[in-house]
C-alpha positions in Angstrom: 44.6 3.7 1.7 44.0 7.4 1.2 40.5 8.4 2.3 39.3 11.7 0.9 36.4 14.1 1.5 35.5 17.1 -0.7 33.1 19.8 0.6 32.4 23.5 0.2 33.6 25.5 3.2 30.7 26.5 5.5 30.4 29.1 8.2 30.9 27.6 11.6 29.6 24.2 10.4 27.6 21.7 12.5 29.2 18.5 14.0 28.4 16.3 11.0 30.8 18.4 8.9 33.6 17.7 11.3 32.7 14.0 11.6 33.5 13.7 7.9 36.8 15.4 8.4 37.6 13.1 11.3 37.0 10.0 9.1 39.4 10.9 6.3 43.1 11.4 5.6 42.6 14.4 3.2 39.8 16.9 3.3 39.6 19.2 0.3 37.7 22.5 0.4 35.8 22.8 -2.9 35.3 26.6 -3.0 35.7 27.1 -6.7 32.1 26.3 -7.2 29.1 28.6 -7.6 28.1 30.5 -4.5 24.5 29.8 -3.4 22.6 32.3 -1.3 20.5 31.3 1.8 22.8 28.4 2.3 25.4 27.2 4.9 28.2 29.0 3.2 27.6 32.3 5.0 25.3 31.4 7.9 24.7 28.9 10.7 22.5 28.3 13.7 23.2 28.9 17.4 21.2 28.0 20.5 19.8 30.9 22.5 17.4 31.4 25.3 14.9 32.5 22.7 15.4 29.4 20.5 17.5 28.8 17.4 19.0 32.0 15.8 20.9 32.5 12.6 24.3 34.0 12.4 24.4 35.4 8.9 27.4 37.1 7.2 26.1 39.7 4.8 27.4 38.7 1.3 24.9 40.2 -1.1 22.5 38.2 -3.2 24.4 37.6 -6.5 25.0 34.0 -7.4 27.1 35.0 -10.4 30.4 34.3 -8.6 32.3 31.4 -7.0 32.4 30.8 -3.3 36.1 31.8 -3.3 35.1 35.1 -5.1 32.7 36.2 -2.4 34.1 39.3 -0.7 33.1 40.7 2.7 32.7 44.3 3.5 34.0 46.0 6.6 30.6 46.5 8.2 29.9 45.8 11.8 28.8 42.2 11.3 31.9 40.8 13.0 31.1 42.7 16.2 27.5 41.7 16.0 28.3 38.0 15.6 30.7 38.0 18.6 28.1 39.8 20.8 25.4 37.2 19.7 27.7 34.3 20.5 28.8 35.8 23.8 25.1 36.5 24.8 24.0 33.0 23.9 26.9 31.0 25.5 28.4 33.0 28.3 26.8 30.7 30.8 28.0 27.5 29.0 30.5 25.6 31.2 33.4 25.8 28.7 32.7 29.2 27.2 35.8 30.7 28.9 38.0 28.0 27.4 37.2 29.0 23.8 36.0 32.6 24.1 39.5 34.1 23.6 40.0 32.4 20.3 36.6 33.4 18.9 36.9 36.9 20.3 40.2 37.3 18.5 38.8 35.9 15.2 35.9 38.4 15.2 37.5 41.5 16.8 41.2 41.4 15.9 40.8 40.5 12.2 39.2 42.2 9.2 37.9 39.4 7.0 37.4 40.3 3.3 37.0 36.8 1.9 34.3 34.4 2.9 36.3 31.4 1.8 39.3 32.5 3.7 37.3 33.0 6.9 35.4 29.7 6.6 38.6 27.7 6.0 40.4 29.3 8.8 37.6 28.5 11.3 37.3 24.9 10.1 41.0 24.2 10.3 41.3 25.7 13.8 38.1 24.0 15.2 39.4 20.7 13.8 42.5 21.1 15.9 40.2 21.7 19.0 38.6 18.4 18.2 41.9 16.6 17.7 41.1 15.9 14.1 44.4 15.2 12.3 43.4 15.0 8.6 45.2 17.2 6.1 43.3 20.1 4.6 43.8 21.3 1.0 42.0 23.5 -1.5 40.6 22.3 -4.9 42.0 25.4 -6.6 45.5 23.8 -6.3 44.5 21.0 -8.7 43.5 23.1 -11.8 40.4 21.1 -12.5 38.8 21.0 -16.0 35.5 19.0 -15.5 32.2 20.0 -14.0 29.7 18.4 -11.5 30.2 14.6 -10.9 33.1 14.3 -13.3 34.9 17.1 -11.5 34.7 15.2 -8.2 36.2 12.1 -9.9 38.9 14.2 -11.5 39.9 15.6 -8.2 39.9 12.3 -6.5 42.0 10.8 -9.2 44.5 13.6 -8.9 44.8 13.0 -5.2 45.3 9.3 -5.5 42.2 8.6 -3.5 41.2 5.0 -2.7 37.9 5.9 -1.1 35.6 8.9 -1.1 33.4 9.9 1.8 30.5 12.0 0.7 27.6 13.8 2.4 24.3 12.1 1.8 22.9 15.0 -0.3 25.2 14.0 -3.2 23.3 10.8 -3.8 21.2 12.9 -6.1 24.0 13.3 -8.7 26.8 10.8 -7.9 26.7 7.5 -9.8 28.1 4.4 -7.9 29.1 2.8 -11.2 31.4 5.7 -12.1 33.3 5.2 -8.9 33.6 1.5 -9.3 35.0 1.9 -12.8 37.6 4.4 -11.4 38.5 1.9 -8.7 37.4 4.3 -5.9 35.2 3.2 -3.0 32.2 5.5 -2.6 31.1 5.8 1.0 28.2 7.9 2.5 28.2 9.8 5.7 25.3 8.9 8.0 24.1 11.8 10.2 21.6 9.7 12.2 22.0 8.5 15.8 24.1 11.3 17.3 24.1 11.2 21.1 22.8 14.2 23.0 25.1 16.2 25.2 24.5 18.7 28.0 23.0 21.7 26.1 21.6 25.0 27.3 18.0 26.0 26.8 16.0 22.7 26.3 14.7 21.0 24.3 17.9 19.5 22.7 18.6 20.4 19.1 21.3 18.7 17.0 21.4 21.0 14.0 23.3 23.8 15.5 26.9 25.1 14.9 29.8 23.1 16.2 30.5 26.0 18.7 27.5 24.8 20.7 29.2 21.5 21.3 32.5 23.1 22.1 31.1 25.6 24.6 29.0 22.9 26.3 31.4 20.0 26.5 34.9 21.3 26.1 37.6 18.7 25.6 35.0 16.0 25.7 33.5 17.3 22.4 35.1 14.6 20.3 33.2 11.9 22.3 29.9 13.3 20.8 31.0 12.7 17.2 30.6 9.3 15.6 34.3 9.2 14.8 35.9 9.4 18.2 39.4 8.6 16.7 40.8 5.5 15.1 37.5 4.2 13.7 37.5 4.5 9.9 33.9 3.3 9.6 32.4 5.6 12.2 30.9 8.1 9.9 
């Protein structure tokens, strides 16, 4: 049975994003969709001694472009983000384990494409979490439809038997359409995550996955719902 998930790439996503990846066989980045400003595509939250702070990549305000068309300028945002991450997490017990990777990402590369950066980070972090799904890009499937029909078209082209969706899609996906197509529609459940040792109480769940990595190291997967081998964990 091929279990498939389809999501836009986000910048350093939270743990729920990776829980979806851990529960499927094929994860497809859906970046040939309209870019939305003030969203998770170009920003995420980190935990600091002063509370939650945004890491935001400057992308301009135009929404007349696809996510995969968003270009990044060569400003100093990469250095700023690395310095903010270092300041927030240098005292975390496993910061030293992952710091070289993130330092290289920010300081030894010049990123000109938001989609390329996001996808690279997600693929690499999935490896840190021992997530073994295959990643692909919706642009490879030459889709013709829009909205809900587009999701079904993509699933049919991949030979999906089941589709794991984020709960926000309940607003526009129709269960009957999936039943007619012979595809099981499943919903991710983001409730009930366990807390983990985290700097700067009180505990906050809604932060970037890097918070979990820096604070728990190789045990990070234990704080996801899908710890490996459980297809119904998400």
